[in-house]
C-alpha positions as CSV (number, residue, x, y, z in Angstrom):
1,M,3.7,29.9,-18.8
2,L,3.4,26.4,-18.9
3,K,1.8,25.5,-14.8
4,Y,-1.1,27.2,-13.6
5,R,-3.0,26.6,-11.0
6,G,-7.0,25.7,-9.7
7,G,-9.6,29.0,-9.8
8,E,-7.0,30.6,-12.1
9,S,-8.2,32.6,-15.8
10,V,-7.2,30.9,-18.9
11,G,-7.8,31.6,-22.0
12,K,-8.8,28.3,-25.5
13,G,-6.6,25.6,-24.7
14,T,-6.1,22.3,-23.2
15,Y,-5.2,21.9,-19.9
16,W,-3.7,19.0,-18.0
17,N,-4.8,18.1,-13.8
18,L,-1.7,16.7,-12.1
19,S,-2.3,15.4,-9.4
20,S,-5.4,13.8,-10.3
21,G,-4.8,13.1,-14.6
22,R,-7.6,14.7,-15.8
23,R,-7.8,16.5,-18.6
24,T,-9.4,20.2,-19.0
25,D,-10.7,21.8,-21.8
26,V,-11.6,25.4,-22.4
27,A,-13.5,26.9,-25.0
28,N,-13.2,30.1,-24.5
29,E,-11.0,32.2,-21.2
30,D,-13.1,30.2,-18.3
31,M,-12.1,29.9,-15.3
32,L,-10.2,26.2,-14.3
33,P,-11.5,24.1,-11.4
34,G,-10.1,23.4,-8.4
35,D,-8.8,24.9,-5.7
36,K,-5.4,26.2,-5.1
37,K,-3.4,23.4,-4.8
38,S,-4.6,22.0,-8.2
39,T,-1.4,22.4,-10.5
40,F,-2.5,22.3,-14.9
41,I,-0.4,22.1,-17.5
42,R,-1.1,24.1,-20.8
43,V,-0.4,21.1,-23.6
44,P,-1.6,22.0,-27.4
45,S,-3.9,19.1,-28.8
46,S,-0.6,17.5,-30.7
47,L,1.0,17.4,-28.1
48,M,-1.3,15.3,-25.9
49,M,-2.1,13.4,-28.9
50,I,2.2,11.9,-29.5
51,L,2.0,11.8,-25.1
52,G,-0.9,8.9,-24.8
53,P,0.9,6.1,-26.7
54,I,4.0,6.9,-25.1
55,L,2.8,6.8,-21.7
56,G,0.8,3.7,-22.3
57,L,4.1,2.5,-23.7
58,L,5.5,2.9,-20.6
59,Y,2.9,1.6,-18.9
60,V,3.4,-1.7,-20.8
61,I,6.6,-2.2,-20.3
62,F,7.0,-0.7,-16.7
63,L,4.0,-3.0,-15.6
64,P,6.2,-6.2,-15.2
65,F,8.2,-4.8,-12.3
66,V,5.9,-3.3,-10.4
67,A,4.5,-6.9,-10.5
68,I,7.9,-8.0,-8.9
69,A,8.3,-5.9,-6.1
70,I,4.4,-6.6,-5.5
71,M,5.0,-9.9,-4.9
72,A,8.6,-9.1,-3.6
73,T,7.6,-6.9,-0.8
74,L,3.9,-9.8,0.2
75,L,6.7,-12.3,0.8
76,G,8.9,-10.3,2.3
77,K,6.3,-9.7,4.6
78,K,5.1,-13.4,5.5
79,I,8.5,-14.9,5.8
80,M,8.8,-11.6,8.6
81,E,5.7,-12.7,9.6
82,G,6.7,-15.8,10.4
83,I,10.3,-15.0,11.4
84,F,8.4,-12.8,14.2
85,H,6.2,-15.2,14.9
86,L,8.4,-17.5,15.4
87,V,10.6,-15.3,18.0
88,R,8.5,-14.4,19.6
89,N,7.3,-17.6,20.6
90,F,10.7,-18.8,21.8
91,V,11.4,-15.5,24.1
92,S,7.8,-15.9,25.4
93,F,8.2,-19.0,27.6
94,G,4.9,-20.9,27.9
95,W,3.9,-17.8,30.4
96,R,0.5,-16.7,29.7
97,P,-0.8,-14.1,32.3
98,T,-3.9,-15.3,31.9
99,E,-3.7,-18.0,33.8
100,A,-3.0,-18.2,37.6
101,Y,-2.0,-22.2,38.6
102,L,-3.0,-20.9,41.4
103,G,-3.4,-24.6,42.3
104,G,0.2,-25.8,41.2
105,K,0.4,-28.2,39.0
106,K,-1.2,-31.3,40.3
107,K,1.2,-34.6,41.2
108,E,0.7,-38.6,39.2
109,G,-0.9,-40.5,42.0
110,K,1.3,-44.2,42.2
111,K,0.2,-47.0,39.8
112,K,-1.5,-49.3,40.2
113,D,1.4,-51.6,39.0
114,D,3.2,-49.8,41.0
115,Q,1.5,-50.4,44.4
116,K,3.1,-53.1,47.3
117,P,1.0,-55.8,48.1
118,D,-0.6,-55.9,52.3
């Protein structure tokens, strides 16, 4: 049996919690920490020593791809916000429901130059 749940009684060994990534060492027979949702895998120490550098290498290899994906997501979000802002302004036709304009538009008065002399 390779999979164990939190709260189970297990023998001596090293157990790796899959959800949190924490390692639990059991010196003698003991119970695993956590609840029934926590899943542990029993891993020999030698395998854990080999997995460490491999997982570190995978992290270093995929980190640039993660950074590019984050930058593309942020840039796409900014572009879409700009497009939605332009569309919203275009569709609204300048109507503002909080402004009543009950007095109507102000009429332009005649300029003094256009007035006829008496």
